[in-house]
Short mmCIF file of the C-alpha atoms (twelve columns), coordinates in Angstrom:
data_MODEL
# 
_entry.id   MODEL 
# 
loop_
_atom_site.group_PDB 
_atom_site.id 
_atom_site.type_symbol 
_atom_site.label_atom_id 
_atom_site.label_alt_id 
_atom_site.label_comp_id 
_atom_site.label_asym_id 
_atom_site.label_seq_id 
_atom_site.Cartn_x 
_atom_site.Cartn_y 
_atom_site.Cartn_z 
_atom_site.pdbx_PDB_model_num 
ATOM 1   C CA . MET A 1   84.623  2.222   76.947  1 
ATOM 2   C CA . ALA A 2   85.091  -1.528  76.589  1 
ATOM 3   C CA . LYS A 3   86.005  -3.557  79.623  1 
ATOM 4   C CA . ASP A 4   89.697  -4.357  79.899  1 
ATOM 5   C CA . TYR A 5   89.544  -8.138  80.085  1 
ATOM 6   C CA . TYR A 6   93.326  -8.390  80.334  1 
ATOM 7   C CA . LYS A 7   93.272  -6.212  83.448  1 
ATOM 8   C CA . ILE A 8   90.360  -8.172  84.917  1 
ATOM 9   C CA . LEU A 9   92.333  -11.438 84.636  1 
ATOM 10  C CA . GLY A 10  95.616  -9.771  85.565  1 
ATOM 11  C CA . VAL A 11  97.512  -10.905 82.468  1 
ATOM 12  C CA . ASP A 12  99.577  -9.149  79.836  1 
ATOM 13  C CA . LYS A 13  98.075  -8.474  76.403  1 
ATOM 14  C CA . LYS A 14  100.694 -10.819 74.951  1 
ATOM 15  C CA . ALA A 15  99.884  -13.622 77.411  1 
ATOM 16  C CA . SER A 16  99.705  -17.141 75.992  1 
ATOM 17  C CA . GLN A 17  96.541  -19.250 76.124  1 
ATOM 18  C CA . ASP A 18  98.116  -21.403 78.850  1 
ATOM 19  C CA . GLU A 19  98.867  -18.301 80.951  1 
ATOM 20  C CA . ILE A 20  95.300  -17.058 80.517  1 
ATOM 21  C CA . LYS A 21  93.887  -20.476 81.423  1 
ATOM 22  C CA . SER A 22  96.106  -20.744 84.531  1 
ATOM 23  C CA . GLN A 23  95.231  -17.242 85.765  1 
ATOM 24  C CA . TYR A 24  91.515  -17.797 85.139  1 
ATOM 25  C CA . ARG A 25  91.515  -21.007 87.191  1 
ATOM 26  C CA . LYS A 26  93.327  -19.267 90.032  1 
ATOM 27  C CA . LEU A 27  90.872  -16.361 90.163  1 
ATOM 28  C CA . ALA A 28  87.823  -18.600 89.647  1 
ATOM 29  C CA . ARG A 29  88.794  -20.643 92.704  1 
ATOM 30  C CA . GLN A 30  89.423  -17.479 94.709  1 
ATOM 31  C CA . TYR A 31  86.060  -15.849 93.965  1 
ATOM 32  C CA . HIS A 32  83.842  -18.903 93.478  1 
ATOM 33  C CA . PRO A 33  80.366  -18.216 94.968  1 
ATOM 34  C CA . ASP A 34  80.455  -21.449 96.963  1 
ATOM 35  C CA . LEU A 35  83.397  -20.040 98.913  1 
ATOM 36  C CA . HIS A 36  81.688  -16.658 99.415  1 
ATOM 37  C CA . PRO A 37  78.005  -17.300 100.174 1 
ATOM 38  C CA . ASN A 38  75.797  -14.179 100.157 1 
ATOM 39  C CA . ASP A 39  78.744  -12.025 99.031  1 
ATOM 40  C CA . GLU A 40  77.441  -9.922  96.133  1 
ATOM 41  C CA . ALA A 41  80.845  -8.350  95.418  1 
ATOM 42  C CA . ALA A 42  82.501  -11.769 95.068  1 
ATOM 43  C CA . ALA A 43  79.638  -12.996 92.872  1 
ATOM 44  C CA . ASN A 44  80.017  -9.987  90.565  1 
ATOM 45  C CA . LYS A 45  83.773  -10.484 90.428  1 
ATOM 46  C CA . PHE A 46  83.289  -14.162 89.557  1 
ATOM 47  C CA . LYS A 47  80.901  -13.208 86.773  1 
ATOM 48  C CA . GLU A 48  83.372  -10.632 85.448  1 
ATOM 49  C CA . ILE A 49  86.221  -13.176 85.486  1 
ATOM 50  C CA . ASN A 50  84.143  -15.681 83.516  1 
ATOM 51  C CA . GLU A 51  83.154  -12.989 81.052  1 
ATOM 52  C CA . ALA A 52  86.793  -12.083 80.452  1 
ATOM 53  C CA . ASN A 53  87.837  -15.713 80.107  1 
ATOM 54  C CA . GLU A 54  85.049  -16.438 77.626  1 
ATOM 55  C CA . VAL A 55  86.542  -13.819 75.313  1 
ATOM 56  C CA . LEU A 56  90.279  -14.240 75.831  1 
ATOM 57  C CA . SER A 57  90.301  -18.061 75.812  1 
ATOM 58  C CA . ASP A 58  88.797  -18.157 72.305  1 
ATOM 59  C CA . PRO A 59  91.428  -17.159 69.673  1 
ATOM 60  C CA . GLN A 60  88.846  -15.756 67.243  1 
ATOM 61  C CA . LYS A 61  86.981  -13.769 69.885  1 
ATOM 62  C CA . ARG A 62  90.235  -12.534 71.325  1 
ATOM 63  C CA . ALA A 63  91.463  -11.351 67.914  1 
ATOM 64  C CA . GLN A 64  88.283  -9.364  67.316  1 
ATOM 65  C CA . TYR A 65  88.371  -8.011  70.862  1 
ATOM 66  C CA . ASP A 66  91.960  -6.807  70.356  1 
ATOM 67  C CA . TYR A 67  90.853  -5.160  67.116  1 
ATOM 68  C CA . GLU A 68  88.015  -3.373  68.873  1 
ATOM 69  C CA . LEU A 69  90.344  -2.187  71.664  1 
ATOM 70  C CA . GLU A 70  92.598  -0.568  69.079  1 
ATOM 71  C CA . ASN A 71  89.652  0.767   67.040  1 
ATOM 72  C CA . PRO A 72  86.989  1.643   69.639  1 
ATOM 73  C CA . TYR A 73  84.673  3.354   67.127  1 
ATOM 74  C CA . ALA A 74  85.004  0.922   64.238  1 
ATOM 75  C CA . SER A 75  81.504  -0.469  64.846  1 
ATOM 76  C CA . GLY A 76  79.884  2.910   65.359  1 
ATOM 77  C CA . GLN A 77  78.626  1.801   68.778  1 
ATOM 78  C CA . GLY A 78  81.115  3.525   71.024  1 
ATOM 79  C CA . GLY A 79  83.318  0.613   71.981  1 
ATOM 80  C CA . PHE A 80  83.401  -3.152  72.355  1 
ATOM 81  C CA . GLY A 81  79.901  -4.614  72.538  1 
ATOM 82  C CA . GLY A 82  78.387  -1.121  72.684  1 
ATOM 83  C CA . GLY A 83  79.746  -0.771  76.216  1 
ATOM 84  C CA . SER A 84  77.245  -3.266  77.588  1 
ATOM 85  C CA . GLY A 85  79.606  -6.140  78.292  1 
ATOM 86  C CA . PHE A 86  79.996  -9.505  76.628  1 
ATOM 87  C CA . GLY A 87  76.260  -10.045 76.221  1 
ATOM 88  C CA . ASP A 88  76.234  -7.838  73.072  1 
ATOM 89  C CA . PHE A 89  79.712  -8.828  71.964  1 
ATOM 90  C CA . SER A 90  78.533  -11.018 69.042  1 
ATOM 91  C CA . SER A 91  77.499  -8.055  66.908  1 
ATOM 92  C CA . ILE A 92  81.067  -6.976  66.192  1 
ATOM 93  C CA . PHE A 93  82.007  -10.506 65.171  1 
ATOM 94  C CA . ASP A 94  79.046  -10.766 62.820  1 
ATOM 95  C CA . MET A 95  80.329  -7.723  60.936  1 
ATOM 96  C CA . PHE A 96  83.037  -10.024 59.673  1 
ATOM 97  C CA . THR A 97  81.117  -13.331 59.642  1 
ATOM 98  C CA . GLY A 98  77.321  -13.359 59.416  1 
ATOM 99  C CA . GLY A 99  76.875  -9.792  58.121  1 
ATOM 100 C CA . PHE A 100 77.896  -10.739 54.589  1 
ATOM 101 C CA . GLY A 101 75.908  -13.884 54.060  1 
ATOM 102 C CA . GLY A 102 77.444  -16.154 56.737  1 
ATOM 103 C CA . SER A 103 75.285  -17.894 59.283  1 
ATOM 104 C CA . GLY A 104 76.940  -16.391 62.383  1 
ATOM 105 C CA . SER A 105 75.543  -19.286 64.422  1 
ATOM 106 C CA . ARG A 106 76.730  -20.267 67.884  1 
ATOM 107 C CA . LYS A 107 76.044  -23.150 70.157  1 
ATOM 108 C CA . ALA A 108 74.303  -22.449 73.419  1 
ATOM 109 C CA . ASP A 109 76.367  -23.168 76.507  1 
ATOM 110 C CA . THR A 110 74.557  -26.058 78.159  1 
ATOM 111 C CA . LYS A 111 77.161  -27.184 80.661  1 
ATOM 112 C CA . GLY A 112 75.992  -27.497 84.255  1 
ATOM 113 C CA . ALA A 113 77.367  -25.365 87.069  1 
ATOM 114 C CA . ASP A 114 80.619  -26.277 88.815  1 
ATOM 115 C CA . ARG A 115 80.526  -27.098 92.527  1 
ATOM 116 C CA . THR A 116 83.166  -26.413 95.178  1 
ATOM 117 C CA . ILE A 117 83.424  -28.155 98.536  1 
ATOM 118 C CA . GLU A 118 86.124  -28.026 101.223 1 
ATOM 119 C CA . ILE A 119 87.549  -30.852 103.287 1 
ATOM 120 C CA . SER A 120 90.083  -30.938 106.123 1 
ATOM 121 C CA . ILE A 121 92.796  -33.580 106.322 1 
ATOM 122 C CA . SER A 122 95.702  -34.172 108.687 1 
ATOM 123 C CA . PHE A 123 99.230  -32.987 107.972 1 
ATOM 124 C CA . LEU A 124 100.474 -36.560 107.568 1 
ATOM 125 C CA . ASP A 125 97.599  -37.574 105.266 1 
ATOM 126 C CA . ALA A 126 98.438  -34.635 103.015 1 
ATOM 127 C CA . ALA A 127 102.135 -35.511 103.022 1 
ATOM 128 C CA . LYS A 128 101.737 -39.253 102.437 1 
ATOM 129 C CA . GLY A 129 98.541  -39.313 100.378 1 
ATOM 130 C CA . CYS A 130 95.231  -40.886 101.359 1 
ATOM 131 C CA . THR A 131 91.758  -41.866 100.191 1 
ATOM 132 C CA . LYS A 132 88.763  -39.773 101.269 1 
ATOM 133 C CA . GLU A 133 85.024  -39.983 100.860 1 
ATOM 134 C CA . VAL A 134 82.688  -36.992 100.797 1 
ATOM 135 C CA . ASN A 135 78.915  -36.536 100.802 1 
ATOM 136 C CA . TYR A 136 77.520  -33.436 99.131  1 
ATOM 137 C CA . SER A 137 74.323  -32.189 97.540  1 
ATOM 138 C CA . ARG A 138 74.157  -31.593 93.796  1 
ATOM 139 C CA . LYS A 139 71.783  -31.487 90.867  1 
ATOM 140 C CA . GLU A 140 71.871  -34.929 89.238  1 
ATOM 141 C CA . PRO A 141 70.453  -35.703 85.779  1 
ATOM 142 C CA . CYS A 142 66.919  -37.052 85.990  1 
ATOM 143 C CA . ALA A 143 67.024  -40.800 85.404  1 
ATOM 144 C CA . GLU A 144 63.507  -40.788 83.985  1 
ATOM 145 C CA . CYS A 145 64.162  -38.376 81.104  1 
ATOM 146 C CA . LYS A 146 67.982  -38.672 80.977  1 
ATOM 147 C CA . GLY A 147 68.327  -34.990 81.787  1 
ATOM 148 C CA . THR A 148 66.239  -33.736 78.848  1 
ATOM 149 C CA . GLY A 149 63.200  -32.640 80.845  1 
ATOM 150 C CA . ALA A 150 60.848  -34.321 78.328  1 
ATOM 151 C CA . LYS A 151 58.629  -37.277 79.011  1 
ATOM 152 C CA . ASP A 152 60.538  -40.493 78.221  1 
ATOM 153 C CA . GLY A 153 63.357  -38.289 76.935  1 
ATOM 154 C CA . THR A 154 61.778  -38.015 73.475  1 
ATOM 155 C CA . SER A 155 58.701  -35.793 73.733  1 
ATOM 156 C CA . PHE A 156 60.002  -32.808 71.720  1 
ATOM 157 C CA . LYS A 157 59.000  -30.559 68.828  1 
ATOM 158 C CA . VAL A 158 60.986  -28.071 66.744  1 
ATOM 159 C CA . CYS A 159 61.020  -24.556 68.229  1 
ATOM 160 C CA . GLU A 160 58.785  -22.296 66.118  1 
ATOM 161 C CA . LYS A 161 60.648  -19.095 66.990  1 
ATOM 162 C CA . CYS A 162 64.140  -20.155 65.822  1 
ATOM 163 C CA . HIS A 163 63.030  -23.017 63.514  1 
ATOM 164 C CA . GLY A 164 65.333  -25.434 65.301  1 
ATOM 165 C CA . THR A 165 68.547  -23.388 65.019  1 
ATOM 166 C CA . GLY A 166 68.597  -22.374 68.685  1 
ATOM 167 C CA . GLN A 167 69.462  -18.783 67.708  1 
ATOM 168 C CA . ILE A 168 67.787  -15.571 66.652  1 
ATOM 169 C CA . GLN A 169 69.490  -13.043 64.354  1 
ATOM 170 C CA . TYR A 170 69.027  -9.279  64.663  1 
ATOM 171 C CA . THR A 171 70.099  -6.924  61.851  1 
ATOM 172 C CA . THR A 172 71.379  -3.415  62.627  1 
ATOM 173 C CA . ASN A 173 72.577  -0.702  60.236  1 
ATOM 174 C CA . ALA A 174 75.759  1.044   61.409  1 
ATOM 175 C CA . PHE A 175 77.402  3.509   58.983  1 
ATOM 176 C CA . ILE A 176 78.076  1.606   55.765  1 
ATOM 177 C CA . PHE A 177 77.937  -1.747  57.515  1 
ATOM 178 C CA . GLN A 178 74.981  -3.971  58.108  1 
ATOM 179 C CA . THR A 179 75.658  -5.914  61.269  1 
ATOM 180 C CA . VAL A 180 73.931  -9.139  62.173  1 
ATOM 181 C CA . SER A 181 74.010  -10.099 65.838  1 
ATOM 182 C CA . THR A 182 73.126  -13.620 66.882  1 
ATOM 183 C CA . LYS A 183 71.623  -14.410 70.272  1 
ATOM 184 C CA . THR A 184 70.326  -17.502 71.978  1 
ATOM 185 C CA . CYS A 185 66.662  -18.157 71.328  1 
ATOM 186 C CA . PRO A 186 64.730  -17.194 74.479  1 
ATOM 187 C CA . ASP A 187 61.967  -19.746 73.836  1 
ATOM 188 C CA . CYS A 188 64.069  -22.909 73.631  1 
ATOM 189 C CA . ARG A 189 67.200  -21.586 75.415  1 
ATOM 190 C CA . GLY A 190 69.400  -22.510 72.484  1 
ATOM 191 C CA . THR A 191 68.373  -26.165 72.142  1 
ATOM 192 C CA . GLY A 192 66.316  -25.715 68.963  1 
ATOM 193 C CA . LYS A 193 63.503  -27.819 70.371  1 
ATOM 194 C CA . LYS A 194 60.683  -27.461 72.857  1 
ATOM 195 C CA . ILE A 195 59.204  -29.959 75.231  1 
ATOM 196 C CA . ILE A 196 55.753  -31.247 74.301  1 
ATOM 197 C CA . HIS A 197 55.129  -33.184 77.503  1 
ATOM 198 C CA . LYS A 198 57.244  -32.518 80.574  1 
ATOM 199 C CA . CYS A 199 58.835  -35.339 82.530  1 
ATOM 200 C CA . SER A 200 56.577  -36.156 85.463  1 
ATOM 201 C CA . LYS A 201 59.500  -36.954 87.757  1 
ATOM 202 C CA . CYS A 202 61.547  -33.734 87.411  1 
ATOM 203 C CA . GLY A 203 58.793  -31.417 86.152  1 
ATOM 204 C CA . GLY A 204 60.677  -30.626 82.955  1 
ATOM 205 C CA . VAL A 205 63.843  -29.192 84.508  1 
ATOM 206 C CA . GLY A 206 65.941  -32.268 83.642  1 
ATOM 207 C CA . TYR A 207 67.499  -32.756 87.061  1 
ATOM 208 C CA . SER A 208 66.786  -33.429 90.703  1 
ATOM 209 C CA . ARG A 209 68.753  -32.469 93.792  1 
ATOM 210 C CA . SER A 210 70.143  -35.383 95.776  1 
ATOM 211 C CA . GLN A 211 72.996  -36.404 98.058  1 
ATOM 212 C CA . THR A 212 76.019  -37.810 96.270  1 
ATOM 213 C CA . LYS A 213 78.767  -39.944 97.812  1 
ATOM 214 C CA . LEU A 214 82.201  -39.736 96.177  1 
ATOM 215 C CA . LYS A 215 85.430  -41.557 97.022  1 
ATOM 216 C CA . PHE A 216 88.691  -40.222 95.619  1 
ATOM 217 C CA . ASP A 217 92.458  -40.352 96.136  1 
ATOM 218 C CA . ILE A 218 94.508  -37.423 97.416  1 
ATOM 219 C CA . PRO A 219 98.063  -37.740 96.084  1 
ATOM 220 C CA . ALA A 220 101.124 -37.497 98.312  1 
ATOM 221 C CA . GLY A 221 102.366 -33.949 98.711  1 
ATOM 222 C CA . ALA A 222 98.978  -32.193 98.644  1 
ATOM 223 C CA . ASP A 223 99.372  -28.722 100.129 1 
ATOM 224 C CA . ASN A 224 97.015  -26.401 101.945 1 
ATOM 225 C CA . LYS A 225 94.390  -24.851 99.606  1 
ATOM 226 C CA . SER A 226 95.336  -27.169 96.751  1 
ATOM 227 C CA . TYR A 227 92.372  -28.768 95.026  1 
ATOM 228 C CA . ILE A 228 91.249  -31.861 93.152  1 
ATOM 229 C CA . LYS A 229 88.990  -31.573 90.113  1 
ATOM 230 C CA . LYS A 230 86.449  -34.345 89.476  1 
ATOM 231 C CA . ARG A 231 85.103  -33.909 85.992  1 
ATOM 232 C CA . GLY A 232 81.344  -34.264 85.572  1 
ATOM 233 C CA . MET A 233 80.628  -34.404 89.312  1 
ATOM 234 C CA . GLY A 234 79.153  -30.893 89.542  1 
ATOM 235 C CA . ASP A 235 75.574  -29.893 88.854  1 
ATOM 236 C CA . ALA A 236 73.601  -31.374 85.977  1 
ATOM 237 C CA . SER A 237 72.865  -29.122 82.988  1 
ATOM 238 C CA . PRO A 238 69.321  -27.722 82.858  1 
ATOM 239 C CA . LEU A 239 69.358  -28.418 79.095  1 
ATOM 240 C CA . GLY A 240 70.524  -32.025 79.133  1 
ATOM 241 C CA . GLY A 241 74.114  -31.055 78.323  1 
ATOM 242 C CA . GLU A 242 77.424  -31.851 79.991  1 
ATOM 243 C CA . PRO A 243 77.389  -31.712 83.812  1 
ATOM 244 C CA . GLY A 244 79.645  -29.286 85.641  1 
ATOM 245 C CA . ASP A 245 82.800  -30.224 87.527  1 
ATOM 246 C CA . LEU A 246 83.476  -30.658 91.236  1 
ATOM 247 C CA . TYR A 247 86.403  -28.861 92.880  1 
ATOM 248 C CA . VAL A 248 87.486  -30.313 96.235  1 
ATOM 249 C CA . VAL A 249 89.544  -27.699 98.114  1 
ATOM 250 C CA . ILE A 250 91.929  -29.241 100.659 1 
ATOM 251 C CA . ASN A 251 92.566  -27.635 104.040 1 
ATOM 252 C CA . VAL A 252 95.608  -29.165 105.739 1 
ATOM 253 C CA . GLU A 253 95.585  -29.146 109.541 1 
ATOM 254 C CA . PRO A 254 98.781  -27.965 111.280 1 
ATOM 255 C CA . HIS A 255 101.130 -30.554 112.810 1 
ATOM 256 C CA . LYS A 256 102.304 -30.551 116.396 1 
ATOM 257 C CA . PHE A 257 105.996 -30.205 115.546 1 
ATOM 258 C CA . PHE A 258 106.456 -30.362 111.756 1 
ATOM 259 C CA . LYS A 259 106.278 -27.260 109.583 1 
ATOM 260 C CA . ARG A 260 106.303 -27.262 105.816 1 
ATOM 261 C CA . LYS A 261 107.390 -25.094 102.882 1 
ATOM 262 C CA . ASN A 262 106.599 -26.649 99.505  1 
ATOM 263 C CA . TYR A 263 108.102 -30.140 99.800  1 
ATOM 264 C CA . ASP A 264 110.628 -29.319 102.553 1 
ATOM 265 C CA . LEU A 265 110.036 -30.135 106.226 1 
ATOM 266 C CA . TYR A 266 111.226 -28.109 109.209 1 
ATOM 267 C CA . LEU A 267 111.679 -29.531 112.703 1 
ATOM 268 C CA . GLU A 268 112.991 -28.057 115.957 1 
ATOM 269 C CA . LEU A 269 114.619 -30.801 118.020 1 
ATOM 270 C CA . PRO A 270 115.688 -30.547 121.672 1 
ATOM 271 C CA . ILE A 271 119.031 -32.118 122.662 1 
ATOM 272 C CA . SER A 272 120.739 -32.405 126.046 1 
ATOM 273 C CA . TYR A 273 123.670 -30.247 127.088 1 
ATOM 274 C CA . LYS A 274 125.796 -33.374 127.311 1 
ATOM 275 C CA . THR A 275 124.980 -34.394 123.722 1 
ATOM 276 C CA . ALA A 276 125.779 -30.900 122.456 1 
ATOM 277 C CA . VAL A 277 129.154 -30.898 124.207 1 
ATOM 278 C CA . MET A 278 130.243 -34.499 123.729 1 
ATOM 279 C CA . GLY A 279 128.311 -35.465 120.603 1 
ATOM 280 C CA . GLY A 280 126.171 -38.552 120.062 1 
ATOM 281 C CA . LYS A 281 123.234 -39.953 118.138 1 
ATOM 282 C CA . ILE A 282 119.629 -38.874 118.504 1 
ATOM 283 C CA . ALA A 283 116.399 -40.272 117.039 1 
ATOM 284 C CA . VAL A 284 114.640 -37.903 114.625 1 
ATOM 285 C CA . PRO A 285 111.002 -38.416 113.560 1 
ATOM 286 C CA . SER A 286 110.144 -38.125 109.863 1 
ATOM 287 C CA . ILE A 287 107.016 -38.617 107.764 1 
ATOM 288 C CA . ASP A 288 107.360 -42.408 107.580 1 
ATOM 289 C CA . GLU A 289 109.701 -43.439 110.414 1 
ATOM 290 C CA . THR A 290 112.429 -42.313 112.780 1 
ATOM 291 C CA . PHE A 291 116.083 -42.207 111.831 1 
ATOM 292 C CA . MET A 292 119.342 -41.594 113.723 1 
ATOM 293 C CA . LEU A 293 121.168 -38.285 113.350 1 
ATOM 294 C CA . ASP A 294 124.836 -37.822 114.294 1 
ATOM 295 C CA . ILE A 295 125.420 -34.800 116.524 1 
ATOM 296 C CA . PRO A 296 129.109 -33.772 116.433 1 
ATOM 297 C CA . GLU A 297 131.015 -32.615 119.498 1 
ATOM 298 C CA . GLY A 298 130.645 -28.945 120.342 1 
ATOM 299 C CA . THR A 299 127.335 -28.469 118.520 1 
ATOM 300 C CA . GLN A 300 126.026 -24.961 119.107 1 
ATOM 301 C CA . ASN A 301 122.478 -23.991 119.949 1 
ATOM 302 C CA . GLY A 302 120.468 -23.303 116.767 1 
ATOM 303 C CA . LYS A 303 122.618 -25.477 114.517 1 
ATOM 304 C CA . VAL A 304 120.676 -26.569 111.379 1 
ATOM 305 C CA . PHE A 305 121.147 -30.008 109.831 1 
ATOM 306 C CA . ALA A 306 119.848 -30.563 106.271 1 
ATOM 307 C CA . ILE A 307 118.912 -34.180 105.497 1 
ATOM 308 C CA . ARG A 308 118.122 -34.736 101.833 1 
ATOM 309 C CA . GLY A 309 115.371 -37.136 100.892 1 
ATOM 310 C CA . LYS A 310 113.633 -36.914 104.279 1 
ATOM 311 C CA . GLY A 311 111.122 -34.243 103.258 1 
ATOM 312 C CA . ILE A 312 107.770 -34.777 101.572 1 
ATOM 313 C CA . LYS A 313 107.754 -37.222 98.672  1 
ATOM 314 C CA . SER A 314 105.519 -36.760 95.632  1 
ATOM 315 C CA . ARG A 315 105.520 -38.272 92.171  1 
ATOM 316 C CA . MET A 316 107.571 -35.351 90.898  1 
ATOM 317 C CA . GLN A 317 109.781 -34.281 93.780  1 
ATOM 318 C CA . VAL A 318 111.353 -35.263 97.107  1 
ATOM 319 C CA . GLY A 319 112.005 -32.564 99.669  1 
ATOM 320 C CA . THR A 320 114.670 -31.978 102.323 1 
ATOM 321 C CA . MET A 321 114.240 -32.020 106.091 1 
ATOM 322 C CA . TYR A 322 115.840 -29.170 108.030 1 
ATOM 323 C CA . VAL A 323 116.454 -30.052 111.682 1 
ATOM 324 C CA . THR A 324 117.270 -27.164 114.020 1 
ATOM 325 C CA . VAL A 325 118.654 -28.325 117.382 1 
ATOM 326 C CA . PHE A 326 118.247 -26.342 120.570 1 
ATOM 327 C CA . ILE A 327 119.935 -27.161 123.835 1 
ATOM 328 C CA . GLU A 328 117.716 -27.802 126.815 1 
ATOM 329 C CA . VAL A 329 118.932 -25.865 129.848 1 
ATOM 330 C CA . PRO A 330 117.829 -27.346 133.196 1 
ATOM 331 C CA . THR A 331 115.712 -24.994 135.309 1 
ATOM 332 C CA . LYS A 332 116.437 -26.615 138.679 1 
ATOM 333 C CA . LEU A 333 119.741 -27.963 139.988 1 
ATOM 334 C CA . SER A 334 120.613 -29.584 143.267 1 
ATOM 335 C CA . ARG A 335 123.381 -28.183 145.433 1 
ATOM 336 C CA . ALA A 336 125.731 -30.972 144.345 1 
ATOM 337 C CA . GLN A 337 124.988 -30.298 140.666 1 
ATOM 338 C CA . LYS A 338 125.645 -26.604 141.130 1 
ATOM 339 C CA . GLU A 339 128.978 -27.365 142.779 1 
ATOM 340 C CA . MET A 340 130.005 -29.672 139.940 1 
ATOM 341 C CA . LEU A 341 129.013 -27.053 137.366 1 
ATOM 342 C CA . THR A 342 131.043 -24.419 139.189 1 
ATOM 343 C CA . GLN A 343 134.049 -26.742 139.232 1 
ATOM 344 C CA . TYR A 344 133.535 -27.446 135.559 1 
ATOM 345 C CA . ASP A 345 133.552 -23.719 134.829 1 
ATOM 346 C CA . THR A 346 136.768 -23.300 136.771 1 
ATOM 347 C CA . ASP A 347 138.498 -26.234 135.135 1 
ATOM 348 C CA . LEU A 348 137.840 -24.928 131.628 1 
ATOM 349 C CA . GLU A 349 138.959 -21.452 132.643 1 
ATOM 350 C CA . ILE A 350 136.032 -19.897 130.780 1 
ATOM 351 C CA . LYS A 351 136.948 -16.455 132.069 1 
ATOM 352 C CA . GLN A 352 140.330 -16.689 130.373 1 
ATOM 353 C CA . SER A 353 139.058 -18.000 127.022 1 
ATOM 354 C CA . SER A 354 139.817 -15.907 123.971 1 
ATOM 355 C CA . LYS A 355 136.202 -15.100 123.146 1 
ATOM 356 C CA . MET A 356 135.329 -14.147 126.717 1 
ATOM 357 C CA . ASN A 357 138.483 -12.113 127.044 1 
ATOM 358 C CA . ALA A 358 137.755 -10.215 123.823 1 
ATOM 359 C CA . PHE A 359 134.208 -9.513  124.952 1 
ATOM 360 C CA . LYS A 360 135.443 -8.267  128.361 1 
ATOM 361 C CA . ASN A 361 137.925 -5.908  126.712 1 
ATOM 362 C CA . ASP A 362 135.319 -4.529  124.307 1 
ATOM 363 C CA . VAL A 363 132.835 -3.801  127.100 1 
ATOM 364 C CA . GLN A 364 135.515 -2.241  129.327 1 
ATOM 365 C CA . SER A 365 136.769 0.019   126.517 1 
ATOM 366 C CA . LEU A 366 133.232 1.228   125.713 1 
ATOM 367 C CA . TYR A 367 131.802 1.600   129.216 1 
ATOM 368 C CA . GLY A 368 134.743 1.429   131.574 1 
ATOM 369 C CA . VAL A 369 133.236 -1.596  133.288 1 
ATOM 370 C CA . ASN A 370 134.644 -5.125  133.566 1 
ATOM 371 C CA . PRO A 371 131.639 -7.477  133.093 1 
ATOM 372 C CA . TYR A 372 133.413 -10.201 135.080 1 
ATOM 373 C CA . ASP A 373 134.353 -8.170  138.142 1 
ATOM 374 C CA . LYS A 374 132.953 -9.717  141.283 1 
ATOM 375 C CA . LYS A 375 131.031 -7.311  143.462 1 
# 
């Protein structure tokens, strides 16, 4: 049976190319080997995700793959790629391309490996944006041979095995079809040329490992586990091709009193009993400054105030700040304070208020007990 690449990526068979690309990036970040060192299961999953993306992100490959899913024995090999994964996948395509006189040629993938590093930044730096500098190790193109691996960058000859095409064709008879599968030349690794004299500095590999310093901007509104992609700042290609990309994963440290959901901020703010009863103005901290908030008379504990425009600001959106007030109750009172509070309670006739009275009646009817009876 062929692998279900749609299931591997977690997308519908009718998914658009943008949906496939978005889901691939999400899974690639989740299972990237740099985030799971020495984890064989994650490495295999990452390989499987890349295999699925390589097929589904190419319209022609995807069309032929869909055909093979619907006609699993059309090639006479028992399923897509003979059941051996994407490595043998080209044979089914060559039935319709190279098997009838076409070249069936493909370019070797020479892009370098992507790198992933993690950095930690403060809550306020993430909210307001900042500039950071990182040092990391990567494979950089050899300056001596310009990443080619050959002495002076020019010491090459045409590969004898593939005659400079970079590919080897294999012909197989299957039913009435003659299939021609095309694979990367093992001698030149798809470049079509072989090194005559290796570069003395890199030993012919085309790169050297070194420490790289990179400064970059983190935009306002960056969230936890978001990332920044720096094109070409990954590992150099072993074949002198395009370097890989660098993914900088951002870990945002928690704040002492701010919490965040998307671009909205949440703050719990203590107020005095006097302010809750009589009203007043209190200073509220925000991302950039403090501002004054009007507290109306009779504000209840747990009241939430929504202040638009005081959340996190990005280029696309401005959030709201939600301020929840809680009333500070003193834990120690002097005798004089207790007497004044008792007088205050008497003056307001709390025991005779409508809410208290209703509560007393409900309790007495259910349990036969007056909760305000003095013992």
